[in-house]
BAPA-31240 format. One record per residue (C-alpha): residue number from 1; residue in one letter; x, y, z. Coordinates in pm, 1 decimal, decimal comma. Each point is the difference from the previous one (the first is absolute). Layout:
{node NUM; 'A'; {X; Y; Z}};
...
***
This chain:
{node 1; 'X'; {21406,9; 25710,6; 11077,2}};
{node 2; 'X'; {-234,8; 235,5; -94,1}};
{node 3; 'X'; {25,0; 371,9; 13,5}};
{node 4; 'X'; {-269,8; 186,4; 248,4}};
{node 5; 'X'; {-110,9; 186,1; -280,4}};
{node 6; 'X'; {-64,5; -343,5; -181,8}};
{node 7; 'X'; {-167,6; -95,0; 325,4}};
{node 8; 'X'; {-198,0; 304,9; 57,5}};
{node 9; 'X'; {-110,3; -17,7; -425,8}};
{node 10; 'X'; {-156,2; -332,5; 76,8}};
{node 11; 'X'; {-173,3; 73,5; 302,3}};
{node 12; 'X'; {-158,7; 284,4; -129,7}};
{node 13; 'X'; {-115,2; -196,7; -276,2}};
{node 14; 'X'; {-154,7; -216,4; 220,9}};
{node 15; 'X'; {-189,8; 269,1; 103,5}};
{node 16; 'X'; {-125,1; 115,0; -275,6}};
{node 17; 'X'; {-109,3; -366,3; -177,2}};
{node 18; 'X'; {-379,7; 61,3; 11,9}};
{node 19; 'X'; {-208,0; -272,9; 139,2}};
{node 20; 'X'; {-107,8; -342,7; -116,1}};
{node 21; 'X'; {-159,1; 41,6; -311,9}};
{node 22; 'X'; {-277,5; -241,4; -122,7}};
{node 23; 'X'; {32,6; -380,0; 4,8}};
{node 24; 'X'; {283,5; -131,0; -287,3}};
{node 25; 'X'; {-174,7; -233,4; -277,9}};
{node 26; 'X'; {39,7; -313,5; 77,4}};
{node 27; 'X'; {96,2; -273,5; -273,1}};
{node 28; 'X'; {-207,6; -255,8; -22,8}};
{node 29; 'X'; {270,8; -250,3; 156,7}};
{node 30; 'X'; {-42,0; 230,3; 339,7}};
{node 31; 'X'; {-380,2; 45,9; -61,5}};
{node 32; 'X'; {5,6; -409,1; 27,4}};
{node 33; 'X'; {235,2; 1,3; 282,7}};
{node 34; 'X'; {-237,4; 200,0; 214,4}};
{node 35; 'X'; {-280,5; -175,6; -47,7}};
{node 36; 'X'; {152,3; -332,1; 23,7}};
{node 37; 'X'; {142,1; 145,6; 338,0}};
{node 38; 'X'; {-356,6; 191,8; 113,1}};
{node 39; 'X'; {-169,9; -380,3; -110,3}};
{node 40; 'X'; {272,2; -208,5; 240,0}};
{node 41; 'X'; {-91,7; 230,9; 269,9}};
{node 42; 'X'; {-374,9; 15,5; -26,8}};
{node 43; 'X'; {77,1; -408,7; -45,0}};
{node 44; 'X'; {152,6; -25,9; 307,9}};
{node 45; 'X'; {-164,0; 240,3; 207,9}};
{node 46; 'X'; {-337,8; -243,7; -106,6}};
{node 47; 'X'; {227,7; -334,5; 143,3}};
{node 48; 'X'; {120,3; 217,8; 339,6}};
{node 49; 'X'; {-420,4; 28,0; 71,6}};
{node 50; 'X'; {-56,9; -384,0; -120,9}};
{node 51; 'X'; {277,4; -68,4; 236,8}};
{node 52; 'X'; {-188,6; 241,4; 316,2}};
{node 53; 'X'; {-305,5; -132,4; -60,4}};
{node 54; 'X'; {132,0; -399,6; -16,3}};
{node 55; 'X'; {184,2; 92,2; 356,7}};
{node 56; 'X'; {-246,4; 145,9; 160,1}};
{node 57; 'X'; {-224,5; -309,1; -132,5}};
{node 58; 'X'; {250,9; -227,2; 139,2}};
{node 59; 'X'; {38,4; 236,2; 389,0}};
{node 60; 'X'; {-413,4; -70,2; 21,9}};
{node 61; 'X'; {-44,9; -365,2; -114,7}};
{node 62; 'X'; {266,4; -86,7; 281,8}};
{node 63; 'X'; {-150,4; 223,4; 236,0}};
{node 64; 'X'; {-319,3; -163,0; -11,0}};
{node 65; 'X'; {166,8; -322,4; -15,3}};
{node 66; 'X'; {147,9; 104,2; 319,5}};
{node 67; 'X'; {-311,5; 26,4; 195,3}};
***
């Protein structure tokens, strides 16, 4: 178990820690993974929009057939 002095020194060290600095330098692998994740997110958004358009189109066709 830690002593009070240890806890106090840890908490004061946390308060003195500088804020976030510049972004860390990414490795080629990190950049590749980030780009792939971004591309996948864009593709999912595009697919979702296409599905919404198809659903709306099917809904409109269904309404026309009922009339």
